[in-house]
C-alpha positions, -999 to +999 in steps of 0.1 A: +363+106-139+380+129-164+372+133-201+398+160-205+401+169-241+379+172-272+396+180-305+377+184-337+381+203-369+356+216-394+365+232-427+343+246-454+335+224-483+325+237-517+292+221-524+288+233-560+294+205-585+292+205-622+269+180-640+300+160-648+311+159-612+276+147-603+278+119-628+312+109-615+300+109-579+271+087-589+294+063-607+317+062-576+287+055-554+278+025-575+314+013-574+314+018-536+283-004-533+300-031-553+332-028-533+312-029-500+305-066-506+342-074-509+352-079-473+322-101-464+316-114-499+327-149-491+308-153-458+280-174-473+304-198-490+328-204-461+335-241-453+320-250-419+343-258-391+344-296-390+334-315-359+360-342-351+347-377-343+341-386-307+370-411-307+393-385-322+383-359-295+389-384-267+423-394-282+433-357-284+422-353-247+443-382-236+474-369-255+470-336-238+466-352-203+495-377-205+524-354-199+507-339-168+496-371-151+514-398-132+511-433-147+485-443-122+464-411-129+467-416-166+455-452-164+425-441-144+418-414-170+420-439-198+394-462-181+371-432-176+374-423-212+367-458-224+335-458-203+326-424-217+330-436-253+311-468-249+281-456-228+253-444-251+241-421-223+274-403-220+298-397-248+276-407-277+246-387-264+268-356-258+284-359-293+250-362-309+238-331-291+268-312-305+260-323-340+224-312-335+236-279-322+258-274-352+228-279-376+208-251-360+200-222-383+223-192-378+251-213-364+282-207-385+306-224-361+299-248-333+329-235-314+323-197-315+297-193-288+315-217-264+348-198-271+333-164-262+316-177-231+348-194-219+366-160-221+338-138-208+330-161-178+367-162-167+370-141-135+407-137-133+423-103-143+426-101-181+461-085-183+486-113-186+460-141-183+441-135-215+451-102-233+478-109-259+502-084-274+522-076-305+555-057-307+557-035-338+589-031-358+606+003-353+599+029-379+630+029-402+626+067-409+647+085-383+626+117-385+595+098-375+608+079-344+597+105-318+567+095-297+543+120-312+555+114-348+552+076-344+518+079-328+505+102-355+516+078-383+501+048-365+468+066-358+466+077-394+472+043-409+449+026-383+421+049-392+426+040-429+423+004-420+392+010-399+375+028-427+382-001-450+365-024-425+337+001-420+328+004-457+335-033-464+363-028-488+390-046-468+405-074-490+394-108-476+419-131-459+427-163-478+444-195-469+458-203-503+426-206-523+402-210-493+385-178-480+386-171-443+359-156-421+361-118-419+336-110-391+363-106-365+375-074-381+341-058-374+348-065-337+383-051-336+372-015-335+346+003-313+344-027-290+349-031-252+345-059-227+322-048-199+327-065-165+296-082-150+287-105-121+293-141-131+300-133-168+311-102-188+294-088-218+307-071-249+297-036-261+298-031-299+298+004-314+302+001-352+294+037-359+321+051-336+339+083-348+363+091-320+394+076-304+406+078-268+441+089-259+457+080-225+487+099-212+501+095-177+469+078-166+447+107-179+419+101-204+413+123-234+392+118-265+392+133-300+369+131-330+387+117-360+358+108-384+332+131-399+295+123-402+302+108-436+324+081-420+357+095-435+388+107-417+382+144-410+417+153-398+450+157-417+481+141-403+493+175-392+460+181-373+463+147-356+499+155-346+490+188-332+461+173-312+484+145-298+511+170-289+485+192-270+472+161-251+507+151-242+516+186-230+484+189-210+491+156-192+525+169-181+509+198-162+498+175-134+518+168-102+530+132-104+508+123-074+477+134-092+483+109-119+474+079-098+442+097-085+431+100-121+442+065-133+408+048-134+423+024-160+441+006-133+407-008-122+406-028-155+435-050-141+412-062-112+395-095-108+364-093-130+339-096-101+356-068-082+359-046-113+322-052-121+312-038-086+335-008-088+326+001-123+289+002-114+296+024-084+316+047-107+289+048-133+262+056-108+282+082-090+276+109-116+263+115-151+298+126-161+312+093-150+286+074-170+293+095-200+331+091-197+328+053-194+306+052-225+330+074-243+358+050-236+338+019-244+326+032-277+360+046-289+374+032-321+406+023-302+428+035-274+461+052-280+485+050-250+513+075-249+538+060-224+564+075-201+591+049-209+618+043-235+624+005-238+660-003-248+653-037-262+625-056-279+621-077-247+614-045-228+589-033-254+572-067-252+570-065-214+556-029-216+530-040-243+518-069-222+515-054-187+532-020-186+559-010-161+557-007-124+577+021-108+571+037-074+582+074-071+605+081-043+626+110-056+626+145-040+594+163-046+574+131-053+551+114-029+568+082-017+552+051-030+532+067-058+529+045-088+543+063-119+548+033-141+530+028-175+507+003-158+485+033-149+482+042-186+459+013-198+423+004-204+426-034-208+388-038-215+392-022-249+394-045-279+424-026-293+451-005-276+480+010-296+510+017-273+537+042-282+567+049-260+588+081-257+615+067-280+589+056-306+589+019-297+554+007-302+532-023-295+496-035-294+475-050-266+441-065-274+412-080-255+409-116-266+372-127-260+359-117-295+391-113-315+417-139-325+454-133-331+453-137-369+430-107-373+452-084-352+483-097-369+468-087-403+459-053-388+494-047-374+510-058-407+488-036-429+492-006-406+530-009-404+532-013-442+510+017-447+531+039-424+560+032-447+541+037-479+525+069-466+560+084-462+566+079-499+533+093-511+523+128-518+497+133-490+474+162-493+479+189-467+442+191-458+415+166-452+381+181-443+352+171-422+318+168-437+298+200-433 
């Protein structure tokens, strides 16, 4: 299993500071500690998710069932629900158990654990069935609509968002005057769903400092954060690295792409993928290291070989990629060359950029809800526009 590129940059940093600089650094450190409480500052004061009454839950259930049942089936379901409500050993006992569960120490939401289990225990393939997507608006700046330029801007702004999550300074979400839970943002990055027998697990890597880039089914990685947790590459350096990755992936004969496209296995039934992933992992230390490198990446960037001509085509590509069998002269007949080979659906966040700059997001749904990804997508798109108008410094350096 390939891990075909490693890109990092280190520049010298002048460590000599005046006493005034030292005092300023100390003041900024104190300010940083104060800001760090901002993102999760409301967590202890969040209103608990209310548990509906038993009768309301049953009424909601019946309303959901009615359009799908015949009159006879619905009448039978109504009778069963009536018995369930009235029998103290059925509905009432179950409802009381739920209330007791909600009161347990450390339970912030009675629904969260059941929600995660429902997703992780599902055995069907996660593309289409559970992984949602977003389509990003086109970049309005013509000079930045090429694939590499668009990808560079999205990576840059995404890393800024990630750093605000990492240091806790992301402004909390609010519903009018009511604060919302912010813990999902800590799961958006450095997270992967790991297939397992019977139920999947989730790998969290909050200290991740690299991203994975996929091009034509090949997997590359590049360090983007220094040891201090700050972005250590300039936009120019990111652009050069992505261009090098893209160029390298074009060296391969088209038939070789499918041989390297391990990401296709993430489209499998979860039981089958669990068995095959374990075989891959045990086959060599390099395989195990490559899998860990992907699982722990901040996010995956997919550089796709397609140019959607409409938003509908971009949506389709973001959801499941394209399927195209090569049959032209010089190509092996029946070789899959669509963008479906250029995915790793187990990753919590995949940013997809096409040849014409069209872009989208695909995310793994078990530990992330849509509102968090929507906030991310909105903030990142806005930042890409604002960045164009700002005077960005030419050089960002890694920590020594």
